[in-house]
C-alpha positions as CSV (number, residue, x, y, z in Angstrom):
1,M,24.8,-12.0,30.8
2,A,26.2,-9.0,29.6
3,I,24.2,-5.5,29.3
4,Q,25.0,-3.2,26.5
5,I,23.6,0.2,26.2
6,S,21.8,0.9,22.7
7,R,22.8,3.9,21.0
8,P,20.1,6.0,19.8
9,E,18.3,5.7,16.7
10,T,18.6,9.3,14.3
11,S,17.1,9.4,10.6
12,T,17.9,11.7,7.8
13,G,14.4,11.5,5.6
14,L,13.2,13.5,2.6
15,N,9.8,13.1,1.1
16,M,8.8,14.4,-1.9
17,S,5.4,14.7,-3.8
18,M,5.1,16.4,-7.1
19,Q,1.1,17.0,-8.4
20,F,0.9,18.1,-11.8
21,T,-2.7,19.4,-13.3
22,P,-2.5,20.0,-17.0
23,I,-6.4,20.3,-17.5
24,K,-8.8,21.2,-14.9
25,S,-9.9,17.3,-15.0
26,V,-6.9,15.8,-15.0
27,G,-4.2,15.0,-12.3
28,I,-0.4,13.2,-12.0
29,T,0.4,12.7,-8.4
30,L,4.1,11.4,-8.1
31,A,5.1,10.7,-4.2
32,G,8.3,9.1,-2.5
33,F,10.3,9.1,0.3
34,H,13.9,8.3,1.3
35,N,15.1,7.8,5.0
36,E,18.8,7.2,6.0
37,I,19.0,5.4,9.7
38,E,21.6,4.7,12.3
39,N,21.6,2.7,14.7
40,L,18.0,1.6,13.8
41,I,16.1,-0.4,16.8
42,T,14.8,-3.0,16.3
43,T,13.5,-5.9,18.1
44,N,14.9,-9.7,18.2
45,L,12.8,-13.1,19.6
46,I,14.9,-14.5,22.1
47,T,12.9,-17.7,23.5
48,V,10.2,-19.0,23.8
49,E,9.0,-20.6,27.1
50,G,5.8,-21.6,28.1
51,G,3.8,-19.5,25.4
52,T,5.9,-16.5,26.7
53,Q,8.1,-15.1,24.4
54,M,10.7,-13.2,25.3
55,F,12.6,-10.3,23.3
56,S,16.0,-8.4,23.3
57,Y,16.2,-4.9,21.4
58,V,19.3,-4.9,18.9
59,N,20.5,-1.9,16.7
60,I,21.5,-1.9,13.8
61,R,24.0,0.3,12.7
62,E,23.0,1.5,8.9
63,A,19.4,1.1,7.5
64,R,17.7,2.3,4.5
65,T,14.3,2.7,3.4
66,L,12.8,4.3,0.5
67,G,9.5,3.2,-1.2
68,A,7.2,5.2,-4.2
69,E,3.4,5.8,-2.8
70,P,0.5,5.1,-4.7
71,Q,-1.2,8.1,-7.0
72,S,-4.7,8.1,-5.4
73,V,-4.6,8.8,-1.7
74,R,-7.8,6.7,-0.7
75,L,-10.4,6.4,2.2
76,N,-11.7,2.7,2.7
77,P,-9.3,0.9,0.0
78,Q,-8.7,-2.7,-0.4
79,F,-5.0,-4.0,-0.4
80,V,-4.9,-7.5,-1.9
81,P,-1.5,-9.3,-2.1
82,V,-1.9,-11.3,-5.8
83,G,1.0,-13.2,-6.6
84,E,4.2,-11.5,-5.7
85,Q,2.6,-8.0,-6.6
86,L,0.1,-6.1,-3.9
87,V,-3.3,-4.5,-5.6
88,L,-4.6,-1.3,-3.9
89,V,-8.6,-0.9,-5.5
90,G,-11.9,1.0,-4.8
91,G,-12.1,3.2,-1.9
92,S,-12.7,7.0,-2.0
93,A,-10.3,9.9,-3.6
94,N,-10.1,13.5,-3.3
95,V,-12.0,14.6,-7.1
96,G,-11.5,18.3,-7.0
97,E,-13.6,19.5,-3.8
98,K,-15.8,15.9,-2.8
99,L,-14.9,12.7,-2.0
100,A,-15.8,10.4,-5.1
101,E,-15.3,6.3,-5.7
102,D,-12.4,5.9,-7.4
103,P,-12.4,3.6,-10.4
104,S,-8.2,2.6,-10.9
105,I,-6.5,-0.2,-10.3
106,E,-3.3,0.4,-8.9
107,V,-0.3,-2.2,-8.6
108,Y,3.1,-2.3,-6.5
109,N,5.5,-4.6,-7.0
110,P,7.9,-4.6,-3.9
111,K,10.6,-6.3,-6.1
112,T,11.0,-3.0,-8.2
113,N,9.9,-0.8,-5.3
114,S,7.4,1.0,-8.1
115,W,3.2,1.4,-7.9
116,R,1.8,1.3,-11.8
117,T,-1.5,2.6,-12.1
118,L,-3.8,-0.6,-14.9
119,R,-5.4,0.4,-18.1
120,V,-8.5,-1.1,-17.2
121,E,-11.1,0.5,-14.3
122,L,-13.8,-1.2,-12.5
123,P,-16.4,-2.3,-14.3
124,F,-19.2,-1.5,-11.7
125,P,-19.5,1.1,-8.8
126,A,-16.8,0.0,-6.1
127,K,-19.4,1.2,-3.2
128,H,-18.5,-1.8,-0.4
129,M,-16.6,-3.7,-2.4
130,R,-14.8,-6.7,-1.3
131,A,-11.5,-8.1,-3.2
132,F,-9.6,-11.4,-3.1
133,A,-7.1,-13.1,-4.9
134,Y,-8.2,-15.6,-7.2
135,R,-5.8,-18.4,-9.3
136,G,-3.5,-15.3,-9.8
137,K,-5.9,-12.7,-10.5
138,L,-7.8,-10.1,-8.4
139,L,-11.5,-11.2,-7.7
140,I,-14.1,-8.2,-7.2
141,Y,-17.6,-8.4,-5.4
142,S,-20.0,-6.0,-4.7
143,A,-23.8,-5.7,-4.1
144,H,-24.2,-2.5,-3.1
145,N,-26.1,-0.8,-5.9
146,E,-29.6,0.7,-6.7
147,D,-30.9,-2.5,-9.0
148,G,-30.1,-5.3,-6.3
149,L,-27.5,-7.0,-8.5
150,V,-24.6,-8.8,-7.7
151,N,-21.4,-7.5,-9.7
152,I,-18.6,-10.2,-10.1
153,G,-15.4,-8.8,-11.8
154,L,-11.6,-10.6,-12.4
155,V,-8.8,-8.9,-13.0
156,N,-5.4,-9.6,-14.2
157,P,-2.8,-7.3,-12.5
158,G,-0.3,-8.9,-14.6
159,D,3.2,-9.2,-14.1
């Protein structure tokens, strides 16, 4: 078995974020990243023997990562795969100088590597809510409210 010496991984990255606030209560944030990587070091499964997995390190000569980031940076959101998309919902975001519930629903499309915000917002407060994929839609459940009622919402994230 020949041993190969791996070259060190090097990369050049660009991260950009722009924020535009046309009026005090409305803000738009765009963010993204781009990385050019040489000699990306990753692992490759060689074999499985008796339940033990054996790996080797592999250098990928050139690699590129790029992507967009959601509009809202959130604390404790739900990230749910629905069809071929990923839906980000709930959680808290910075509003002014404090954390507040974020009623927006954002959808990531891996095919186009892009985010979009749905026009519909959560129909009820999102404290301690849970979200699930259900028949191609987003099912949202919350029972954490003052009136003791269970809130259920069904949202179509679209294509």
